[in-house]
N, C-alpha and C positions, 0 to 999 in steps of 0.2 A: 353460709359458711364460705370463706375464701378458699382459693385453690391450694394455698400452702397449709391451711389448717386441716384439710381433709387427710393428707398423708400423715400429719402429726397425730391425728386422732386414731388412725388405723395402727400406727406404731405403738401408741399408748395402750390400745386394747391388747395388742400382741404381747407387749412387755408385761402388762399386768397379769395376763393369763398365765404366762410362764413363771412369773414371780410367785404366784399362788401355788403353782404345781411344784416348784422347787422348795418352797417353804413346807409344803405337805410332806415332801420326801425327806428334807434335811432335818425336820423337827423330831424325827425318831429313827431308829435303826431300820435299814431296808428290810422289808419282809419278803419271804420267799413266795414265788408264784404258786398258787394252789392249782389243783387239777380237778376242780369241780366241773360238772357238765355245763354245756351251754356257754353263754356269753360271760358269766362271772369268772370263769377260769382264765379268760384272756385279759381281764382288766388289771390284773396285777395283785400286789399285796393289798392289805386292808387295814383300816383303823376301826377298832371296835369302840363305838361311842358308848354303847351299853351292850347288854347281853343279846339284844335282838336287832341292833342297828349297826350297819357297817358301811363305811365310805371307802371307795377305791377309785382308781383312775389310771389314765395313760396319757402320754404326751409325746409329740415329736416336734423338735425344732429343726427345720430343714431348709437348706438353700440349694437351689438348682440353677445351673447355667445352661442357657439355650443358645446355640450358635447360629440359629436360622432366623433371618429377618422376615421370612415370608410365611412362617408357620409357628403357632404356639402349641404348647403341650398341656394336656389335661389328664386328670385321673378319673373323671366321670363326665357325662354329658349334662350333669346338673351343676357343674362348677361355674361360678360366676366370672372368675378372673383367671385366664390361662397364664401359664408361665411363658412370657414372650421373650424375645431376644435379650440376652444379658442375664443378670442374677435376679432371682425371684424366690420368695418364700411360699408362693401360692400352691406349689405342687403337693407338698407333703406336710407342711406345718399344721398341727392339729392338737387340740386339747380335749380330753374326754373325762367326765366325772360320772361315777355310778354310785347310787345309794340303794342299799338293800335293807329291808326290814322283815324280820321273821316274827310275826305276831303269835304264831302257834307252831307246834311241831309239824314239819312237813309242808308248811305254808310260807311262801316268800313273796314279797312285793319288791319289784325292781324298777328303778328309774335310771336312765342313762342319757346324758346330754353331750353333744359334741359341737365344738366350734372349730372351723377350718379357716386358714388364712385366705384360701381361694374364694371364700364367701364372706370376707370382711370380718371374720371371727364372730359372725352372728350365730347364736346357739341354736342347734337343731335337736329335737327329741328323737333319739334312736330307739330307746326301749321304755315302755311303760306297761309292765306286764305283771300278772299274777302267775306264780308257779306253784302248782299243787301236786305233792306226791300222793299217788293213789295206791301204792303198795304193789308188791309183786313185780317191781321194776318199772312200773308205769308212772308217768308224770304228764301233767297237762299244763300248757302255757296258754294264757288268754291275754289279749291286749296287743300292744305294739312290740314286735319281736325283731331281732336282727335278721337280715335277709339270708335265706338258705339256698340261693340259686346255684352257686358254684362252690368248689372245694374250699376256697379261702374267703368266701363272701362275708362270713360272720366276723372275720378278723382283718378285713381289708384295710381298715383305718387304724389298726393297732400296730404301729410300726415295730415295736419290740417283739410281738408275736410272729412277725414275718422274718424269715431268714434274710431276705433281700430288702432293699429300701421300700419296695412296693410290689404288689402283684402286677404282672405285665399288663399295661394299659391295652395292648393289642387284644387281649381276651377280656379284661375286666372293666374297661372304660364304660361299656354299655351297661353291664349288670350292676356296676357300682352306683349308677343312677337310682336303682331300686335298693336303697340302703336299708329299708325296713319292710315289715309286713304287718298290716293291721288285720288281725284275725286270731288264729289259734293253731297250735300244733300239739300232737300227741306223740310221746316218745315211749319206747319200750327198750329197756336195757337188760341184757343177759350177761352175767359174769361167768366166765369159764376158766377158773384158775387165774393164770396171768393174762388171759385174753378176755375181750368183751365184744359184744355185738350190740349195735344200736339201730333200731328201726324208727323212722320218723315219718309221719304224715302231717301235712300242713295245708292251710287254706286261708284265703282272705283277699285283701286288696291293698292298694297304696296310691297316694297322690304325691306328685312332686312337680317342680318347675323344670322343664326340659329347655336346655339352651341350644339355640342354633347359632353357634359361633362362626359359621361360614358366611355370615353377613356382616357388613360394616355400616352402622353399629350392629352388634349381635341382637338377635331376636329371641323372645321367650314364648313358650307355649305351656299351657296347663296339661300335664300328663295325668291320666287316670287309668289305673289298672283295676279290673274287676273280674271276679270269677277265677282267681288264682288257686290252683290245686296242684299238689306235688307230693313226692315222697323221696326219702333218701335211706340208704342202707350203708352202715359203716361197720368196719371191723378193726379193732385195735389189738394187734398182736405184739409180741416182743420185738421191738425195733421196726415195726411196720404198721402203718395206718392206711386203710383203703376206704374210699367212699364213692358211691354211685348215687346220682340223683337225677330226677326228671321232673320238670315243672311245665304246666300248661296254663295259659292265661286266656280266658274267654274273650275279654275286651281290653285292648290297650289303646286308649283314645288320646289324641293330641288336638287341643283346641287353642286357637289364637286369632288375633285380628287378621293376620295374613291368611290363615286357613279359611276364615269367613269370606275374605275377598276372593280367594280362589273359587270357593263354592258359589259365590254370587256371580262371578264371571261365567262359570260353567252353566249356571241356571239361565242366565240371559241368552247365551248361545243356544242352549237347548230350546228355550221358548221361541227364538228366532227360527230355528229349524222346524219346529212344530207349526209355526205360522206359515212358512213356505210350503209345508206339506198339505196345508188346507187349500192351496190354490187349485182352482177347477182345471179339469182336463190334463192333470199331470199323468205322464205315462206310469203304469203300475210299478215298473222297475225303479223309477226315480222316486216315487212315493215311498216304496219299501226302504230304499237306501237312506232317505232323509229320516224316516222314523227310527231305523236302526242306529243312525248316527246320533240322534237325540238321546236314545236310550244309553248309548255308549258314553256320552257326556255325563249323564246322570251317574253312571257307575264310577266316574273318576272323582266324585266329590269325596271330601275327607281322605285325601290320598295317603296320609301317614298312619291312618288307623290300621291296626293289625291284630292278629291272634297268635302270639308267639309261643313257641315251645323252647325250653332250655334243657339240655342234657349235659351232664358232666361225669367224667370218670377220673378220679385222682388218687394219687398215692404219695406217701411220705415215708421213706425208708432210711434206716440208719444201720450201718455196718462198720464196727470199730470206729475209726475217725472219719468215715465217709458218710455223706448224706445225699440222697437223691429225691428230688421232688418232680413229679410229672402229672400232667393233666391233659385230657382230651375233652374238647367241648364241641357241641353242635347247637346252632341257633337257627330256628326256622320261623320267621315272622309270619309266614302264610300271607305275605303281601308282595305282589309282583313288583312294586316300586323298589323295595329294599333288597329282596333276594335272600337266599339261605347263606349261612356261613358255617364253616368248620375250622377249628383251631387246635393248637397244642402249645404247651409250655413245658420246658425241661430245664431243670437246675441241678447242677452237680457241685458239691462242696466238700472240702476236706479241712478239718480243724487241726491246728497246732496250738495247744494250750488255749488261750483266750482268743486267738485269732482264727478266723474262718474265711479264707478266700473262696470265691464261687464264680461260676459262669452260668449264664442262662440264655436259652433260645426260646423265642415265642413267635407264633405266626397265626394270623387269621386270614382265611381266604373266602371270598364271597363268590357264589355261583352267579352266573349272569342273570341280572334282573330282566324280566320279560313283561314289562308293563304294556298292555294293549292300548296303543294310542291311535288306532285306526279311525276312531271317531274324530280325530283332529286333522285328518287329511282334508285339504281344500275341496269344496263342493264344485267349483267351477261355475256356480250360478250367481254368486253375489261377491264382488271383489272385497267390499268392506268386511263381510263375514269371514271370508277366506283369510284376510290379514289377521283378524282376531284369532282364528283357529291356529294359524301358523305361530303366532306369538305364544299361545298356550302350549303348543307342542314343543317349542324351544325351551319353555320354562320347565316342562316335565322332564325333558332330556337332561337339563341341568340339574334338576332335583335328583335324578337317578345317579348322576356323577357324585354329587355330594353325599348321597346315602351309602356310597361304597366305603366301608370302614376297613377294607383289607389293609393289612400292614404286617411287618415283621420286625423283630428287634433282636439284637445281640447285646448282652450285658455282661460286664466284668466288674466284680465288686469285692470288697473286703469288709468283714464285720469284726469288731473288737468288743468283746464283752468285758469292759475294763472295770466294771463294778457291778455288784449284785443288783439285778433289775435295771441295769443301764447298759446301753450298747451304742457305740459309735460306728457309723457305716459310711463308706464312700462307694460310689457306683458310677460307671460310665455306660451309657446306653447309646447304641447306634441304631437309630430308627429309620425305616424307609417304607414307602408305599410303592405299589406296582409301577406307577408312572407319574408324571407331573400333572396329570389330569385327575388323579385319584387322591383325595385328601386323607383317607384313612381316619384314625381317631385323633387327628390334629385339627387345630383351629386355623382354617385357611380361608380368608375372605375373598380371594380372587384366584382364578385358574388361568393359565398354568402356574405352578409354583415350584420351588426347590424341594423335591420330595425326599431329601436326605437330611436328617437332623441328628445332632449330637447333644445329649444331655449329660452333664456332670453334676452329681448330687452329693452333698455332705449332710448327714442327719445325726442328731442325738435323740435316741429313743429311750423312754423310761416308763416303767409302771410303778404305781405306788398304792 
């Protein structure tokens, strides 16, 4: 395919997707959004094909302008194409379709596919699940489910369901990569008059392609999550929703050709140290130091593997024409290369008729990573070996810099609900990282860089 044909093909895919979405909406009166539990409530109105089959969906047509030539913007670390300097549809443009079939009372089968402009509109399966009502407020979900990690994780891609253009990437870029969960969840709902309580336990795993956009060209790694277990507690009161969740992942593995090369280099150096340690008449102290250094090199293999925990406390409150959204998050990768992170987001809005201006603050701070690189200190015994050790040490130091996703943002926006199930939004984001050597959740191929970025976004959100 020639260079000019590829952009035309991508534009054709995008235009076709939104033409289908618009026809689905325009072909019948707009339906009101329902309030069913789980993901179905967020997909929008529905078309009853027959008494047991229903089609619904959501879409966002968005354009974002980035003023920074040294950094791109992403909504997740699985995004193939960042929003680089200038105008781009890659940040927010998305189309989602959901099909539900109810073969029997209390039994529902769900399928949901999503296509994003930042991934060349290639369809991704987000939901493929069986939902079974068990009675007494209990329900069981089996299969591929929407991610439950943070307060807004289940609706992060559904622009209409979000007050703002998008959940703050400072908090959500990392967890948005885990878009689904392959496993099960058990929910118990208790209705108390106008209030309800929901308890949820979930478990499973997930695989996705993690993008290291801080390389030129960008690199990819196969990410595998296993042993994911968590719970959430939610309370829905009059004008107030609260949610607390905690998730632990036993194994979060990243594998790629580059990781294999790192492991191979560490193994070669470890073998070289072991060979030196077999030299006769070595002083006991030198022998012990070489053996300890060899073991330290072995411990540095697969440096991006971690066992993270995610904790979120969020609220969504309404009082008269005011609305307040807030969330506190904690991430502990239990990995010394990455370091722990804590963050918050706060959004305040007031509505005037169909217009809702809002402002948002968000920040994620990482505690200092303390990777033990003592094994990479030169030995003073072999110049060639010491050069290799020093090169690896510099590489790990650079990796720690790029692993720092600390950032903060201030956002000012306006939402106009100009038609039922449709909203127009404009939003200005002022994004910054702690310094020019900290990339944060931005795509930065080289350091240092201009660590202040402005994004201006215009989106049309709809559900149907």
